[in-house]
PyMOL Python script that loads the backbone (N, CA, C, O; Angstrom):
from pymol import cmd

cmd.read_pdbstr("""\
ATOM      1  N   MET A   1     -31.853 -51.425  -3.233  1.00  0.00           N
ATOM      2  CA  MET A   1     -30.521 -51.010  -3.583  1.00  0.00           C
ATOM      3  C   MET A   1     -29.705 -50.784  -2.311  1.00  0.00           C
ATOM      4  O   MET A   1     -30.163 -50.114  -1.385  1.00  0.00           O
ATOM      5  N   LEU A   2     -28.523 -51.331  -2.271  1.00  0.00           N
ATOM      6  CA  LEU A   2     -27.626 -51.213  -1.125  1.00  0.00           C
ATOM      7  C   LEU A   2     -26.809 -49.929  -1.252  1.00  0.00           C
ATOM      8  O   LEU A   2     -26.187 -49.681  -2.285  1.00  0.00           O
ATOM      9  N   ARG A   3     -26.816 -49.113  -0.195  1.00  0.00           N
ATOM     10  CA  ARG A   3     -26.083 -47.837  -0.220  1.00  0.00           C
ATOM     11  C   ARG A   3     -25.078 -47.796   0.921  1.00  0.00           C
ATOM     12  O   ARG A   3     -25.372 -48.227   2.037  1.00  0.00           O
ATOM     13  N   ASP A   4     -23.890 -47.276   0.634  1.00  0.00           N
ATOM     14  CA  ASP A   4     -22.852 -47.106   1.654  1.00  0.00           C
ATOM     15  C   ASP A   4     -23.153 -45.887   2.518  1.00  0.00           C
ATOM     16  O   ASP A   4     -23.597 -44.853   2.020  1.00  0.00           O
ATOM     17  N   VAL A   5     -22.905 -46.021   3.817  1.00  0.00           N
ATOM     18  CA  VAL A   5     -22.995 -44.890   4.734  1.00  0.00           C
ATOM     19  C   VAL A   5     -21.560 -44.472   5.026  1.00  0.00           C
ATOM     20  O   VAL A   5     -20.786 -45.226   5.617  1.00  0.00           O
ATOM     21  N   VAL A   6     -21.219 -43.259   4.604  1.00  0.00           N
ATOM     22  CA  VAL A   6     -19.859 -42.733   4.739  1.00  0.00           C
ATOM     23  C   VAL A   6     -19.851 -41.644   5.804  1.00  0.00           C
ATOM     24  O   VAL A   6     -20.772 -40.830   5.879  1.00  0.00           O
ATOM     25  N   PHE A   7     -18.813 -41.636   6.622  1.00  0.00           N
ATOM     26  CA  PHE A   7     -18.693 -40.673   7.717  1.00  0.00           C
ATOM     27  C   PHE A   7     -18.308 -39.302   7.182  1.00  0.00           C
ATOM     28  O   PHE A   7     -17.231 -39.124   6.614  1.00  0.00           O
ATOM     29  N   GLU A   8     -19.204 -38.334   7.371  1.00  0.00           N
ATOM     30  CA  GLU A   8     -18.982 -36.958   6.941  1.00  0.00           C
ATOM     31  C   GLU A   8     -19.316 -36.020   8.095  1.00  0.00           C
ATOM     32  O   GLU A   8     -20.418 -35.475   8.158  1.00  0.00           O
ATOM     33  N   PRO A   9     -18.357 -35.831   9.015  1.00  0.00           N
ATOM     34  CA  PRO A   9     -18.645 -35.003  10.198  1.00  0.00           C
ATOM     35  C   PRO A   9     -18.795 -33.529   9.837  1.00  0.00           C
ATOM     36  O   PRO A   9     -18.164 -33.029   8.906  1.00  0.00           O
ATOM     37  N   SER A  10     -19.639 -32.854  10.594  1.00  0.00           N
ATOM     38  CA  SER A  10     -19.786 -31.410  10.409  1.00  0.00           C
ATOM     39  C   SER A  10     -19.695 -30.740  11.774  1.00  0.00           C
ATOM     40  O   SER A  10     -20.016 -31.342  12.798  1.00  0.00           O
ATOM     41  N   GLY A  11     -19.258 -29.507  11.773  1.00  0.00           N
ATOM     42  CA  GLY A  11     -19.176 -28.746  13.015  1.00  0.00           C
ATOM     43  C   GLY A  11     -17.952 -29.052  13.847  1.00  0.00           C
ATOM     44  O   GLY A  11     -17.910 -28.707  15.028  1.00  0.00           O
ATOM     45  N   THR A  12     -16.949 -29.694  13.261  1.00  0.00           N
ATOM     46  CA  THR A  12     -15.725 -29.992  14.002  1.00  0.00           C
ATOM     47  C   THR A  12     -14.536 -29.966  13.050  1.00  0.00           C
ATOM     48  O   THR A  12     -14.665 -30.237  11.857  1.00  0.00           O
ATOM     49  N   ASP A  13     -13.390 -29.638  13.599  1.00  0.00           N
ATOM     50  CA  ASP A  13     -12.155 -29.643  12.815  1.00  0.00           C
ATOM     51  C   ASP A  13     -11.352 -30.915  13.044  1.00  0.00           C
ATOM     52  O   ASP A  13     -10.267 -31.071  12.484  1.00  0.00           O
ATOM     53  N   SER A  14     -11.867 -31.814  13.853  1.00  0.00           N
ATOM     54  CA  SER A  14     -11.156 -33.056  14.167  1.00  0.00           C
ATOM     55  C   SER A  14     -11.032 -33.932  12.928  1.00  0.00           C
ATOM     56  O   SER A  14     -11.884 -33.903  12.039  1.00  0.00           O
ATOM     57  N   ASP A  15      -9.967 -34.702  12.887  1.00  0.00           N
ATOM     58  CA  ASP A  15      -9.790 -35.611  11.761  1.00  0.00           C
ATOM     59  C   ASP A  15      -9.630 -37.062  12.212  1.00  0.00           C
ATOM     60  O   ASP A  15      -9.261 -37.929  11.421  1.00  0.00           O
ATOM     61  N   GLU A  16      -9.913 -37.316  13.496  1.00  0.00           N
ATOM     62  CA  GLU A  16      -9.843 -38.683  14.004  1.00  0.00           C
ATOM     63  C   GLU A  16     -10.929 -38.859  15.065  1.00  0.00           C
ATOM     64  O   GLU A  16     -11.089 -38.026  15.958  1.00  0.00           O
ATOM     65  N   PHE A  17     -11.672 -39.963  14.948  1.00  0.00           N
ATOM     66  CA  PHE A  17     -12.807 -40.209  15.829  1.00  0.00           C
ATOM     67  C   PHE A  17     -12.801 -41.666  16.278  1.00  0.00           C
ATOM     68  O   PHE A  17     -12.218 -42.528  15.620  1.00  0.00           O
ATOM     69  N   THR A  18     -13.457 -41.928  17.404  1.00  0.00           N
ATOM     70  CA  THR A  18     -13.641 -43.284  17.882  1.00  0.00           C
ATOM     71  C   THR A  18     -15.136 -43.602  17.857  1.00  0.00           C
ATOM     72  O   THR A  18     -15.952 -42.798  18.306  1.00  0.00           O
ATOM     73  N   VAL A  19     -15.489 -44.771  17.334  1.00  0.00           N
ATOM     74  CA  VAL A  19     -16.888 -45.194  17.343  1.00  0.00           C
ATOM     75  C   VAL A  19     -17.247 -45.578  18.783  1.00  0.00           C
ATOM     76  O   VAL A  19     -16.694 -46.529  19.337  1.00  0.00           O
ATOM     77  N   SER A  20     -18.177 -44.828  19.379  1.00  0.00           N
ATOM     78  CA  SER A  20     -18.595 -45.118  20.750  1.00  0.00           C
ATOM     79  C   SER A  20     -19.575 -46.293  20.778  1.00  0.00           C
ATOM     80  O   SER A  20     -19.313 -47.322  21.401  1.00  0.00           O
ATOM     81  N   TYR A  21     -20.712 -46.118  20.089  1.00  0.00           N
ATOM     82  CA  TYR A  21     -21.693 -47.203  20.020  1.00  0.00           C
ATOM     83  C   TYR A  21     -22.699 -46.943  18.919  1.00  0.00           C
ATOM     84  O   TYR A  21     -22.976 -45.799  18.558  1.00  0.00           O
ATOM     85  N   TRP A  22     -23.239 -48.032  18.393  1.00  0.00           N
ATOM     86  CA  TRP A  22     -24.309 -47.978  17.396  1.00  0.00           C
ATOM     87  C   TRP A  22     -25.641 -47.903  18.126  1.00  0.00           C
ATOM     88  O   TRP A  22     -25.844 -48.582  19.133  1.00  0.00           O
ATOM     89  N   LYS A  23     -26.543 -47.082  17.619  1.00  0.00           N
ATOM     90  CA  LYS A  23     -27.861 -46.926  18.229  1.00  0.00           C
ATOM     91  C   LYS A  23     -28.890 -47.882  17.645  1.00  0.00           C
ATOM     92  O   LYS A  23     -29.963 -48.065  18.219  1.00  0.00           O
ATOM     93  N   ILE A  24     -28.567 -48.499  16.497  1.00  0.00           N
ATOM     94  CA  ILE A  24     -29.452 -49.515  15.931  1.00  0.00           C
ATOM     95  C   ILE A  24     -28.609 -50.729  15.549  1.00  0.00           C
ATOM     96  O   ILE A  24     -27.388 -50.638  15.416  1.00  0.00           O
ATOM     97  N   ASP A  25     -29.269 -51.846  15.378  1.00  0.00           N
ATOM     98  CA  ASP A  25     -28.610 -53.100  15.025  1.00  0.00           C
ATOM     99  C   ASP A  25     -28.936 -53.473  13.581  1.00  0.00           C
ATOM    100  O   ASP A  25     -29.944 -53.022  13.037  1.00  0.00           O
ATOM    101  N   PRO A  26     -28.096 -54.287  12.965  1.00  0.00           N
ATOM    102  CA  PRO A  26     -28.427 -54.775  11.626  1.00  0.00           C
ATOM    103  C   PRO A  26     -29.807 -55.428  11.623  1.00  0.00           C
ATOM    104  O   PRO A  26     -30.176 -56.155  12.545  1.00  0.00           O
ATOM    105  N   GLY A  27     -30.555 -55.145  10.560  1.00  0.00           N
ATOM    106  CA  GLY A  27     -31.916 -55.662  10.454  1.00  0.00           C
ATOM    107  C   GLY A  27     -32.967 -54.661  10.897  1.00  0.00           C
ATOM    108  O   GLY A  27     -34.154 -54.848  10.628  1.00  0.00           O
ATOM    109  N   GLU A  28     -32.545 -53.600  11.572  1.00  0.00           N
ATOM    110  CA  GLU A  28     -33.490 -52.575  12.017  1.00  0.00           C
ATOM    111  C   GLU A  28     -33.663 -51.502  10.956  1.00  0.00           C
ATOM    112  O   GLU A  28     -32.738 -51.182  10.210  1.00  0.00           O
ATOM    113  N   ARG A  29     -34.879 -50.952  10.908  1.00  0.00           N
ATOM    114  CA  ARG A  29     -35.225 -49.899   9.951  1.00  0.00           C
ATOM    115  C   ARG A  29     -34.842 -48.541  10.533  1.00  0.00           C
ATOM    116  O   ARG A  29     -34.913 -48.322  11.742  1.00  0.00           O
ATOM    117  N   VAL A  30     -34.432 -47.631   9.640  1.00  0.00           N
ATOM    118  CA  VAL A  30     -34.076 -46.274  10.029  1.00  0.00           C
ATOM    119  C   VAL A  30     -34.596 -45.315   8.970  1.00  0.00           C
ATOM    120  O   VAL A  30     -34.641 -45.650   7.787  1.00  0.00           O
ATOM    121  N   GLY A  31     -34.988 -44.128   9.396  1.00  0.00           N
ATOM    122  CA  GLY A  31     -35.438 -43.097   8.457  1.00  0.00           C
ATOM    123  C   GLY A  31     -34.315 -42.115   8.160  1.00  0.00           C
ATOM    124  O   GLY A  31     -33.285 -42.113   8.835  1.00  0.00           O
ATOM    125  N   VAL A  32     -34.517 -41.289   7.157  1.00  0.00           N
ATOM    126  CA  VAL A  32     -33.542 -40.245   6.857  1.00  0.00           C
ATOM    127  C   VAL A  32     -33.415 -39.345   8.085  1.00  0.00           C
ATOM    128  O   VAL A  32     -34.413 -38.849   8.608  1.00  0.00           O
ATOM    129  N   GLY A  33     -32.190 -39.142   8.535  1.00  0.00           N
ATOM    130  CA  GLY A  33     -31.948 -38.310   9.712  1.00  0.00           C
ATOM    131  C   GLY A  33     -32.028 -39.075  11.024  1.00  0.00           C
ATOM    132  O   GLY A  33     -31.719 -38.525  12.081  1.00  0.00           O
ATOM    133  N   GLY A  34     -32.442 -40.342  10.966  1.00  0.00           N
ATOM    134  CA  GLY A  34     -32.488 -41.154  12.183  1.00  0.00           C
ATOM    135  C   GLY A  34     -31.086 -41.384  12.722  1.00  0.00           C
ATOM    136  O   GLY A  34     -30.124 -41.430  11.954  1.00  0.00           O
ATOM    137  N   GLU A  35     -30.964 -41.526  14.018  1.00  0.00           N
ATOM    138  CA  GLU A  35     -29.656 -41.676  14.655  1.00  0.00           C
ATOM    139  C   GLU A  35     -29.095 -43.081  14.448  1.00  0.00           C
ATOM    140  O   GLU A  35     -29.704 -44.069  14.855  1.00  0.00           O
ATOM    141  N   LEU A  36     -27.924 -43.157  13.808  1.00  0.00           N
ATOM    142  CA  LEU A  36     -27.279 -44.440  13.546  1.00  0.00           C
ATOM    143  C   LEU A  36     -26.284 -44.827  14.625  1.00  0.00           C
ATOM    144  O   LEU A  36     -26.344 -45.929  15.170  1.00  0.00           O
ATOM    145  N   LEU A  37     -25.365 -43.912  14.931  1.00  0.00           N
ATOM    146  CA  LEU A  37     -24.309 -44.216  15.892  1.00  0.00           C
ATOM    147  C   LEU A  37     -23.775 -42.946  16.511  1.00  0.00           C
ATOM    148  O   LEU A  37     -24.066 -41.839  16.060  1.00  0.00           O
ATOM    149  N   VAL A  38     -22.984 -43.132  17.560  1.00  0.00           N
ATOM    150  CA  VAL A  38     -22.343 -42.025  18.253  1.00  0.00           C
ATOM    151  C   VAL A  38     -20.836 -42.223  18.126  1.00  0.00           C
ATOM    152  O   VAL A  38     -20.313 -43.312  18.361  1.00  0.00           O
ATOM    153  N   VAL A  39     -20.149 -41.139  17.749  1.00  0.00           N
ATOM    154  CA  VAL A  39     -18.690 -41.160  17.663  1.00  0.00           C
ATOM    155  C   VAL A  39     -18.146 -40.070  18.577  1.00  0.00           C
ATOM    156  O   VAL A  39     -18.851 -39.122  18.923  1.00  0.00           O
ATOM    157  N   GLU A  40     -16.884 -40.219  18.962  1.00  0.00           N
ATOM    158  CA  GLU A  40     -16.239 -39.223  19.810  1.00  0.00           C
ATOM    159  C   GLU A  40     -14.976 -38.731  19.129  1.00  0.00           C
ATOM    160  O   GLU A  40     -14.169 -39.522  18.641  1.00  0.00           O
ATOM    161  N   SER A  41     -14.815 -37.425  19.101  1.00  0.00           N
ATOM    162  CA  SER A  41     -13.611 -36.817  18.546  1.00  0.00           C
ATOM    163  C   SER A  41     -12.435 -37.154  19.456  1.00  0.00           C
ATOM    164  O   SER A  41     -12.512 -36.972  20.671  1.00  0.00           O
ATOM    165  N   VAL A  42     -11.352 -37.644  18.871  1.00  0.00           N
ATOM    166  CA  VAL A  42     -10.171 -38.000  19.657  1.00  0.00           C
ATOM    167  C   VAL A  42      -9.532 -36.742  20.227  1.00  0.00           C
ATOM    168  O   VAL A  42      -9.132 -36.734  21.391  1.00  0.00           O
ATOM    169  N   GLU A  43      -9.427 -35.675  19.431  1.00  0.00           N
ATOM    170  CA  GLU A  43      -8.770 -34.444  19.877  1.00  0.00           C
ATOM    171  C   GLU A  43      -9.642 -33.625  20.836  1.00  0.00           C
ATOM    172  O   GLU A  43      -9.178 -33.178  21.885  1.00  0.00           O
ATOM    173  N   GLU A  44     -10.896 -33.439  20.464  1.00  0.00           N
ATOM    174  CA  GLU A  44     -11.775 -32.547  21.223  1.00  0.00           C
ATOM    175  C   GLU A  44     -12.559 -33.246  22.326  1.00  0.00           C
ATOM    176  O   GLU A  44     -13.119 -32.586  23.202  1.00  0.00           O
ATOM    177  N   LYS A  45     -12.604 -34.577  22.293  1.00  0.00           N
ATOM    178  CA  LYS A  45     -13.388 -35.364  23.259  1.00  0.00           C
ATOM    179  C   LYS A  45     -14.856 -34.952  23.241  1.00  0.00           C
ATOM    180  O   LYS A  45     -15.504 -34.880  24.285  1.00  0.00           O
ATOM    181  N   THR A  46     -15.375 -34.681  22.039  1.00  0.00           N
ATOM    182  CA  THR A  46     -16.760 -34.282  21.848  1.00  0.00           C
ATOM    183  C   THR A  46     -17.527 -35.410  21.181  1.00  0.00           C
ATOM    184  O   THR A  46     -17.043 -36.015  20.224  1.00  0.00           O
ATOM    185  N   ALA A  47     -18.711 -35.693  21.678  1.00  0.00           N
ATOM    186  CA  ALA A  47     -19.551 -36.748  21.092  1.00  0.00           C
ATOM    187  C   ALA A  47     -20.402 -36.170  19.971  1.00  0.00           C
ATOM    188  O   ALA A  47     -20.953 -35.077  20.095  1.00  0.00           O
ATOM    189  N   LEU A  48     -20.502 -36.922  18.866  1.00  0.00           N
ATOM    190  CA  LEU A  48     -21.333 -36.540  17.733  1.00  0.00           C
ATOM    191  C   LEU A  48     -22.262 -37.698  17.387  1.00  0.00           C
ATOM    192  O   LEU A  48     -21.848 -38.858  17.370  1.00  0.00           O
ATOM    193  N   VAL A  49     -23.522 -37.370  17.112  1.00  0.00           N
ATOM    194  CA  VAL A  49     -24.463 -38.380  16.637  1.00  0.00           C
ATOM    195  C   VAL A  49     -24.423 -38.359  15.119  1.00  0.00           C
ATOM    196  O   VAL A  49     -24.504 -37.294  14.507  1.00  0.00           O
ATOM    197  N   VAL A  50     -24.300 -39.531  14.510  1.00  0.00           N
ATOM    198  CA  VAL A  50     -24.256 -39.629  13.051  1.00  0.00           C
ATOM    199  C   VAL A  50     -25.653 -39.991  12.551  1.00  0.00           C
ATOM    200  O   VAL A  50     -26.166 -41.062  12.874  1.00  0.00           O
ATOM    201  N   PRO A  51     -26.272 -39.109  11.766  1.00  0.00           N
ATOM    202  CA  PRO A  51     -27.610 -39.388  11.241  1.00  0.00           C
ATOM    203  C   PRO A  51     -27.541 -40.235   9.966  1.00  0.00           C
ATOM    204  O   PRO A  51     -26.532 -40.258   9.262  1.00  0.00           O
ATOM    205  N   SER A  52     -28.633 -40.918   9.703  1.00  0.00           N
ATOM    206  CA  SER A  52     -28.713 -41.729   8.497  1.00  0.00           C
ATOM    207  C   SER A  52     -28.987 -40.845   7.282  1.00  0.00           C
ATOM    208  O   SER A  52     -29.896 -40.016   7.312  1.00  0.00           O
ATOM    209  N   PRO A  53     -28.205 -41.018   6.212  1.00  0.00           N
ATOM    210  CA  PRO A  53     -28.477 -40.256   4.999  1.00  0.00           C
ATOM    211  C   PRO A  53     -29.573 -40.890   4.140  1.00  0.00           C
ATOM    212  O   PRO A  53     -30.022 -40.296   3.159  1.00  0.00           O
ATOM    213  N   PHE A  54     -29.999 -42.096   4.513  1.00  0.00           N
ATOM    214  CA  PHE A  54     -30.980 -42.842   3.724  1.00  0.00           C
ATOM    215  C   PHE A  54     -32.052 -43.437   4.630  1.00  0.00           C
ATOM    216  O   PHE A  54     -31.834 -43.615   5.828  1.00  0.00           O
ATOM    217  N   ALA A  55     -33.209 -43.741   4.050  1.00  0.00           N
ATOM    218  CA  ALA A  55     -34.251 -44.504   4.738  1.00  0.00           C
ATOM    219  C   ALA A  55     -34.138 -45.947   4.267  1.00  0.00           C
ATOM    220  O   ALA A  55     -33.980 -46.203   3.073  1.00  0.00           O
ATOM    221  N   GLY A  56     -34.216 -46.875   5.189  1.00  0.00           N
ATOM    222  CA  GLY A  56     -34.140 -48.286   4.827  1.00  0.00           C
ATOM    223  C   GLY A  56     -33.755 -49.144   6.010  1.00  0.00           C
ATOM    224  O   GLY A  56     -34.012 -48.791   7.161  1.00  0.00           O
ATOM    225  N   VAL A  57     -33.134 -50.277   5.715  1.00  0.00           N
ATOM    226  CA  VAL A  57     -32.754 -51.249   6.753  1.00  0.00           C
ATOM    227  C   VAL A  57     -31.236 -51.339   6.818  1.00  0.00           C
ATOM    228  O   VAL A  57     -30.572 -51.541   5.800  1.00  0.00           O
ATOM    229  N   LEU A  58     -30.692 -51.188   8.022  1.00  0.00           N
ATOM    230  CA  LEU A  58     -29.250 -51.350   8.214  1.00  0.00           C
ATOM    231  C   LEU A  58     -28.906 -52.816   7.978  1.00  0.00           C
ATOM    232  O   LEU A  58     -29.390 -53.696   8.689  1.00  0.00           O
ATOM    233  N   THR A  59     -28.075 -53.073   6.984  1.00  0.00           N
ATOM    234  CA  THR A  59     -27.734 -54.461   6.648  1.00  0.00           C
ATOM    235  C   THR A  59     -26.365 -54.875   7.160  1.00  0.00           C
ATOM    236  O   THR A  59     -26.114 -56.057   7.391  1.00  0.00           O
ATOM    237  N   GLU A  60     -25.470 -53.891   7.339  1.00  0.00           N
ATOM    238  CA  GLU A  60     -24.105 -54.239   7.735  1.00  0.00           C
ATOM    239  C   GLU A  60     -23.456 -53.100   8.504  1.00  0.00           C
ATOM    240  O   GLU A  60     -23.588 -51.931   8.141  1.00  0.00           O
ATOM    241  N   ILE A  61     -22.753 -53.458   9.571  1.00  0.00           N
ATOM    242  CA  ILE A  61     -21.929 -52.506  10.311  1.00  0.00           C
ATOM    243  C   ILE A  61     -20.484 -52.799   9.937  1.00  0.00           C
ATOM    244  O   ILE A  61     -19.996 -53.912  10.131  1.00  0.00           O
ATOM    245  N   VAL A  62     -19.803 -51.791   9.398  1.00  0.00           N
ATOM    246  CA  VAL A  62     -18.397 -51.944   9.011  1.00  0.00           C
ATOM    247  C   VAL A  62     -17.481 -51.364  10.094  1.00  0.00           C
ATOM    248  O   VAL A  62     -16.497 -51.996  10.476  1.00  0.00           O
ATOM    249  N   ALA A  63     -17.801 -50.169  10.585  1.00  0.00           N
ATOM    250  CA  ALA A  63     -17.011 -49.510  11.626  1.00  0.00           C
ATOM    251  C   ALA A  63     -17.501 -49.986  12.988  1.00  0.00           C
ATOM    252  O   ALA A  63     -18.553 -49.559  13.464  1.00  0.00           O
ATOM    253  N   ARG A  64     -16.747 -50.852  13.596  1.00  0.00           N
ATOM    254  CA  ARG A  64     -17.129 -51.452  14.882  1.00  0.00           C
ATOM    255  C   ARG A  64     -16.865 -50.506  16.053  1.00  0.00           C
ATOM    256  O   ARG A  64     -16.047 -49.591  15.960  1.00  0.00           O
ATOM    257  N   GLU A  65     -17.570 -50.745  17.150  1.00  0.00           N
ATOM    258  CA  GLU A  65     -17.381 -49.958  18.367  1.00  0.00           C
ATOM    259  C   GLU A  65     -15.930 -50.051  18.835  1.00  0.00           C
ATOM    260  O   GLU A  65     -15.299 -51.106  18.770  1.00  0.00           O
ATOM    261  N   GLU A  66     -15.421 -48.912  19.309  1.00  0.00           N
ATOM    262  CA  GLU A  66     -14.052 -48.765  19.811  1.00  0.00           C
ATOM    263  C   GLU A  66     -13.022 -48.595  18.698  1.00  0.00           C
ATOM    264  O   GLU A  66     -11.849 -48.363  18.995  1.00  0.00           O
ATOM    265  N   HIS A  67     -13.418 -48.703  17.421  1.00  0.00           N
ATOM    266  CA  HIS A  67     -12.477 -48.514  16.321  1.00  0.00           C
ATOM    267  C   HIS A  67     -12.301 -47.033  16.017  1.00  0.00           C
ATOM    268  O   HIS A  67     -13.217 -46.233  16.212  1.00  0.00           O
ATOM    269  N   THR A  68     -11.127 -46.683  15.543  1.00  0.00           N
ATOM    270  CA  THR A  68     -10.825 -45.310  15.146  1.00  0.00           C
ATOM    271  C   THR A  68     -11.175 -45.141  13.672  1.00  0.00           C
ATOM    272  O   THR A  68     -10.838 -45.976  12.832  1.00  0.00           O
ATOM    273  N   ILE A  69     -11.863 -44.037  13.380  1.00  0.00           N
ATOM    274  CA  ILE A  69     -12.248 -43.738  11.998  1.00  0.00           C
ATOM    275  C   ILE A  69     -11.848 -42.304  11.650  1.00  0.00           C
ATOM    276  O   ILE A  69     -11.576 -41.484  12.527  1.00  0.00           O
ATOM    277  N   VAL A  70     -11.821 -42.032  10.363  1.00  0.00           N
ATOM    278  CA  VAL A  70     -11.511 -40.688   9.858  1.00  0.00           C
ATOM    279  C   VAL A  70     -12.639 -40.273   8.911  1.00  0.00           C
ATOM    280  O   VAL A  70     -13.403 -41.120   8.447  1.00  0.00           O
ATOM    281  N   PRO A  71     -12.746 -38.965   8.621  1.00  0.00           N
ATOM    282  CA  PRO A  71     -13.756 -38.544   7.650  1.00  0.00           C
ATOM    283  C   PRO A  71     -13.582 -39.299   6.336  1.00  0.00           C
ATOM    284  O   PRO A  71     -12.465 -39.486   5.853  1.00  0.00           O
ATOM    285  N   GLY A  72     -14.704 -39.727   5.769  1.00  0.00           N
ATOM    286  CA  GLY A  72     -14.696 -40.495   4.535  1.00  0.00           C
ATOM    287  C   GLY A  72     -14.714 -41.997   4.778  1.00  0.00           C
ATOM    288  O   GLY A  72     -14.820 -42.769   3.825  1.00  0.00           O
ATOM    289  N   ALA A  73     -14.614 -42.428   6.029  1.00  0.00           N
ATOM    290  CA  ALA A  73     -14.615 -43.849   6.355  1.00  0.00           C
ATOM    291  C   ALA A  73     -15.997 -44.470   6.108  1.00  0.00           C
ATOM    292  O   ALA A  73     -17.026 -43.830   6.322  1.00  0.00           O
ATOM    293  N   LEU A  74     -15.996 -45.703   5.664  1.00  0.00           N
ATOM    294  CA  LEU A  74     -17.237 -46.458   5.488  1.00  0.00           C
ATOM    295  C   LEU A  74     -17.722 -46.917   6.863  1.00  0.00           C
ATOM    296  O   LEU A  74     -16.994 -47.590   7.592  1.00  0.00           O
ATOM    297  N   LEU A  75     -18.954 -46.549   7.211  1.00  0.00           N
ATOM    298  CA  LEU A  75     -19.522 -46.908   8.512  1.00  0.00           C
ATOM    299  C   LEU A  75     -20.354 -48.182   8.429  1.00  0.00           C
ATOM    300  O   LEU A  75     -20.262 -49.054   9.292  1.00  0.00           O
ATOM    301  N   GLY A  76     -21.155 -48.276   7.393  1.00  0.00           N
ATOM    302  CA  GLY A  76     -22.055 -49.425   7.246  1.00  0.00           C
ATOM    303  C   GLY A  76     -22.784 -49.336   5.925  1.00  0.00           C
ATOM    304  O   GLY A  76     -22.473 -48.512   5.065  1.00  0.00           O
ATOM    305  N   ARG A  77     -23.779 -50.225   5.790  1.00  0.00           N
ATOM    306  CA  ARG A  77     -24.563 -50.241   4.551  1.00  0.00           C
ATOM    307  C   ARG A  77     -26.056 -50.340   4.888  1.00  0.00           C
ATOM    308  O   ARG A  77     -26.462 -51.022   5.829  1.00  0.00           O
ATOM    309  N   ILE A  78     -26.847 -49.637   4.085  1.00  0.00           N
ATOM    310  CA  ILE A  78     -28.292 -49.608   4.267  1.00  0.00           C
ATOM    311  C   ILE A  78     -28.960 -50.045   2.977  1.00  0.00           C
ATOM    312  O   ILE A  78     -28.626 -49.557   1.897  1.00  0.00           O
ATOM    313  N   GLU A  79     -29.909 -50.969   3.095  1.00  0.00           N
ATOM    314  CA  GLU A  79     -30.758 -51.357   1.973  1.00  0.00           C
ATOM    315  C   GLU A  79     -31.876 -50.332   1.919  1.00  0.00           C
ATOM    316  O   GLU A  79     -32.759 -50.321   2.777  1.00  0.00           O
ATOM    317  N   VAL A  80     -31.837 -49.469   0.906  1.00  0.00           N
ATOM    318  CA  VAL A  80     -32.825 -48.398   0.819  1.00  0.00           C
ATOM    319  C   VAL A  80     -34.152 -48.921   0.289  1.00  0.00           C
ATOM    320  O   VAL A  80     -34.217 -49.859  -0.504  1.00  0.00           O
ATOM    321  N   SER A  81     -35.211 -48.263   0.769  1.00  0.00           N
ATOM    322  CA  SER A  81     -36.544 -48.700   0.359  1.00  0.00           C
ATOM    323  C   SER A  81     -37.257 -47.605  -0.411  1.00  0.00           C
ATOM    324  O   SER A  81     -38.396 -47.792  -0.839  1.00  0.00           O
TER     325      SER A  81
END
""", "prot")
cmd.dss("prot")
cmd.show_as("cartoon", "prot")
cmd.util.cbc("prot")
cmd.orient("prot")
């Protein structure tokens, strides 16, 4: 089953972020809580690691590096196992 990974930041009041880099590539397996990507708060200039909410294989990256995202943005998709 394909599941959407949605950006839900915690511990910050920022409402705009930049995707710094993905820590895994499409086709790679990730566990629940595994590190998917790093984003930076535009206002606070703070880096946040985004953990995977699912275990499975990253099938698609939607939010590309250097793109600006907001809470609720679609980051990618994981084929859950």
